[in-house]
C-alpha positions in Angstrom: -73.3 29.9 83.3 -71.6 32.8 81.5 -73.7 35.3 83.3 -72.8 33.8 86.7 -69.1 34.0 85.9 -69.4 37.6 84.7 -71.4 38.5 87.9 -68.8 36.8 90.1 -65.9 38.6 88.4 -67.7 42.0 88.7 -68.2 41.3 92.4 -64.5 40.6 92.8 -63.5 43.8 91.0 -65.9 45.9 93.1 -64.8 44.3 96.3 -61.1 45.0 95.5 -61.8 48.7 95.0 -61.0 50.8 98.2 -63.7 53.4 97.6 -66.4 50.8 97.0 -65.5 49.1 100.3 -65.9 52.4 102.1 -69.2 53.2 100.4 -70.6 49.8 101.2 -69.5 50.0 104.8 -67.0 47.1 104.5 -64.0 49.1 105.4 -62.9 48.9 109.1 -61.7 51.9 111.0 -59.4 51.5 113.9 -59.8 53.7 117.0 -57.4 56.5 117.5 -55.2 56.1 120.6 -55.8 59.6 121.7 -59.6 59.3 121.5 -59.9 56.1 123.6 -61.0 56.8 127.2 -61.4 54.6 130.2 -64.8 54.0 131.7 -65.8 53.3 135.3 -66.0 49.7 136.3 -69.4 48.1 136.6 -70.5 47.5 140.2 -73.1 45.1 141.5 -75.9 46.8 143.3 -76.0 46.1 147.1 -79.5 44.5 146.9 -78.7 42.3 143.9 -79.4 39.0 145.6 -82.8 40.1 147.0 -85.5 38.2 145.2 -88.5 40.2 144.0 
């Protein structure tokens, strides 16, 4: 039981560390406003309803 408690506490300490989150891929990065670009809208092909 003591090992489980120690392991749980170690996991909490590591999860709280900012560098560990980044290394493990747990940190979220938000997109930069200047890097966001608009894409063209999707269009339905003219022959979409034709059955094969």
